[in-house]
C-alpha positions, 0 to 999 in steps of 0.5 A: 270306382278309383278308375272311374275318380281318376278319368274324371279327373283327367276329364276335368284337367283338360277342360272336358265337360261330361259331353265328352263321355257322351261321344259315341267314339267311347266305349263303356261296359254295359254294367258302367254304362251310365255311371257318368249321369250319376256322378256330378261335373265340375259345373258353374253354380246356379244360383238356385235363390235367384231363380226362385225368386224369378220364378215366383215374381214373374209367374205368381199362379206358378205353385211352390211345389212346382217351383221346388221341382223346377229350381231342382230340375235346372241344377241338375241340368246343369250339374249334368252339363245339359246343354241349353240356351237361355230360355226355360218352358215349364207345364204344370199337368197338375192343373186342369186342361182349361187353366194356362198352364204353360210358361215360357222364361228369358233367364237371361233377362228374368223375364216371362215371355208366354203363358198359356194354354197347352194340350195333352194326350187324349188317353191322359185324362179329358179335363184332368191330367191323370195317366202319362206314359213312354210307351208308342202308340199310347197317345198319352202324354210324357212327363220330365224333362225335355230338350227342345230340337230343330223346328220343321213344317209338318202335317200340323204346320210349324212344329217342333221336335222335342228331345226326352232326356229321361228313361222310362218317362220320356226318351222316346218322345222323338221316337213317338213323333212327341212334338210342339205344334199348334191347335185349333183346339187350343184357342181360348174362345174354343175352351170358353166355349165347350169348357175345356181344350180338345186333346192330342195324341200325346203331343203338347199343342198350344193356340194357334194364335201363338204356336209360331212365336212360341215354338220360334222362341223355344226352339235349338237347345231350350229346357222344356220341364213337364212335371207332374206330382208323381212319386216315380218321377220323384223318386227315379228322375235323375233331374230330381235326385242328382244331390241325393246318395243313390242309396237314399232313393226310394225304390217306387212301383211304376204309376198305373192309370187310375180305373176311371180313365178308361173313357167310355165311347158312344155309338156313332153311325156309319153308311152302309154305302160301299165298302171300307173301313175308317172311310165309311160315311159318318153321320154329323151336325154342325155344332151350333145347330147340334147345340140349338136342336138338342139343347145342350153343350156340344160334346167333344169326345165326338167332335171330328179331329178336323173342322170343315170350312173352319166349323165343328161338327158332332158325330150323333149318337144312338139317342140323338138319331132316335129324337130325330127320327121321331120328331121328324124336324125337316130343319133338322134333317137338312143339317145333318151331314155324311162325313169322309175323311181324306188324304192330301199332301202337304209339305211331303206329309200327308194329313187327313181333312174331312170332306162332305159328302152329297147323298141327296136331302134327307126326307126321313129316318126309321129305326130297325132292328137286326133279328142276328146281332140285335145292333139298332140300325137305321134307315135312311131315305133321301129326296134324289136316292134309294134309302141306305142303312145306317149302322152304329159303332163304338170302335175308335176311330182316328179321326174323331173325338177330342 
């Protein structure tokens, strides 16, 4: 410990920040690999009261609980000499997804720049954000403190890389390809119509009419604080406990997903027309026709993740197909389509787009039961071809469900 303190004094005397100790040229013993992250360096004093006043004035809907943690995180980032600019972004995942829960501030001019909607991961909940993960392929959001990196053009257009600064909470964000990007399912009219926005695979997606301005504002070294009232995060985050003795910190168990987070998946129907997995045509209906025929709101859980000609489409489930077969409405039949995913290369990336395939005009949909599997199937007859068989599945389909 004496050697550590002498090293810290030497660094201060030479004008070195704690970033010096992050250099790959500095060798650290395994048992002391993180000592520098627990000992505050000499740092410029943050006027926490002024920051608190600014947040209250510029973001009157931000709760005191969020403000308190944001102020602490900004103070701790200064203590740990995290290099950042004067832009601060805050996401409050304790709010439901149909509320504006992203704030972006100019700290130099004490001004709110943006206040808008932001998505959470599809495995983090439906309307509420309730589960977080730092694991690969979890499709969940991650809480904690981030630093923004460079913007780039990817499969979602202009996007922003995010570097998670918190071990156990978000330090896998970069490798998980967690980035900020725009999403058509985040637009305000979409949210008002369907009651909530769509969900990403863990990325904080923002409205298309704002995403370029947001990304160009917060890129290159700004802080992003993603808040949720997690006791685990409160107790273990070095950005929330920098003024506490390590011995005073409570040891907390990991947060587990609540029991009802396993979202029910309806059966959808695909056509048995050729071999393949997810490339089999799936039966869908445009959202406006769906709502008109079934007299109910289109379910986002069965909405295609890609629009076709700026139109949303819904995959049909067993009850809906049964109703179609019983009513035999030719108008409804003409609104039913088969779609298939295709890949196209954009800016060096492959992205999925949905394509309608023409199998003819549907004239009949008749149910049948397989005696071997007991799975309900349907036969679809067209005006121009022989009938084809539909089979149901409730498996996860990567391009289905928002």
